[in-house]
C-alpha positions, 0 to 999 in steps of 0.5 A: 494479520492486521496488514491482511485485514487492511488489505482483504477489506479493501473493496468495503472502503470502496463500497462505502466511499460510493455512497457516503464520500471518501472523506467521511470513510476517513472519519469512520476509519479513525474512529475505528482504529481508536477503538481498536487500539483502546481495546487492546489496552485492557486485554491480558493475552494475545487471542483477544489481540487478534480481534481488537488489533488485528481486525478492528485496528486493521479494518480501520487502517484499511478505511483510512488509507484506501480512502485517503487515496480515493479522495485525491483525484478529486482535488489533483489530475495533472499532479496526482502522482506527486501528490501521491508520493507526498501523501504517502511519504507518511508511512515510512516517516511515521515507522522511523518516528513511531519505532523509536517512540513506542519503544520508549513508551513501552519502557515507561509506560507499559503496553496498556498506556501505550495503546491508549496514547496510539488510540488518542493519536488516532483523533488526527485522521478524524480530524484531517477527514472532517477538513476535507469536507470543507476543502473546495474542489478545484472543479465548479459546484456544478461539476462536483455535483455530477461527480457526486451523483455519479459516485453515489450510483454505486459499486461498478462490478463491470470491472471484472469483464476486463481482461487486462484488470483480472490479468494486473489482479492475478499478476500482483496477487502472485507478487503479494506471495513475496512482497512481505517476506523481506519485511518479516524476515531479513532481521532473522536473516541477518541474526543467522549470519552472525549480526547483533540483534540491535544491528539486525533491528535497524534494518527496518529503518534502512527500509523506511530511509530508503522508500521516503525519498522514493515517493515523492520523487517516482510520484513526480517521475510518473506525472510526466506524459512520457512515461509508461506507467505500466513499464515503470511499474514491470521494471520495478517488480523486475529490480525487487526480484532480482534483489530478493533472488541475491539476498541470500549471498549478502551475508555481511551486514553492509550489504544487507543494509544496502538491499534494505535501503534499496528495497525501500526505494523500490517498495516506495515506487511500487506503492505509488505506481500502482495506483496510478497503473489502475488509473491509467487502466480503467479511468478516475471514476473507476479507480476506487472499485478498482483499487479496493477489488485489488486489494480484497484479493491481497489479503490471502496472499500477503499473509500467506507469503510470510509463513510459507517463507517460515515454512520453507526456513523451518524445513531446510534451516536455511533462507536461501530456498525462501528468498530464491523463491520470493524472487522467482515470484515477483520475476513471474508476476512481472512477466505477466504484466506483459499480457497486460497491454495485449488484454487492454486492446481486447477489452472496453475502449475506456481507458484511463490514459485519456484521462490523464492526457486530457488533464494535462492539457488543462493548465488550471487544474492543479 
């Protein structure tokens, strides 16, 4: 639920950031995360956690994650992909570290104290958000003032008149139905295949291990002027679809671990390429509105996908059909992306690619 909330409210940091600045929204997100986690330490049943953790913490995550992405183009243009890769490598690194640390905290101190410690750790994004305000932009002050005035002009609704953007949103909303399926159900699939509980749980770590190197590597690759960002995204989704379709035949632990690592690697490629594709499509000035709106539409399918896969499993007592459907949905999403260039030619002539090309010519930019 927290993941769905983090995506479903994606439009909120875009709106608030355009008015108050993304760095200030990072601070607000850190505070809300801390409040949600601290409140969770006092609950006695699972139902209040839907509010304290699912809503409050998920909403705080949304503010921190999206605003961190929106603030990057202010400081990086030529190497924006690499900057994205370095920043968002923190996700899988945190998954590896916190999974072990949290288990030890729960064993030694219990859930309540663990939530309180995690709430204290969320002072870090608050401090990071504050520090961003003191970092000078590569642009001169005058240019920054122009950008700030442009940011505070309001939320841009013209995006919803662009057929290329709407097709991108539709294709990726379909992919979101399959995106979280392996994360939620891979461990259970391994157990059903006779793998021990301890080894099955470690598959999540393989996913994080695969995602760590792919994010900076793929980010640097996406900065190359000859790399077509949309084609790279299509290739990534196509490979994910094929891998998901082959999961039912990978009953041995070694193959499941290989899939988990490969899925993590491809997930890193997807996470890095998505904002760059959006920037190439609509330009840097509309990135926040476009990305936030897209995440708003992701909320329902990202929560519905694992539930649908679970229902298919309960009906057939097998994950074969569930993973085949997930793979098929992903491949269909890839085919839908082929229509984006066609609609782009008929949309507004303003395109983000010329922003990138202009930035590449400026050797003084980061």
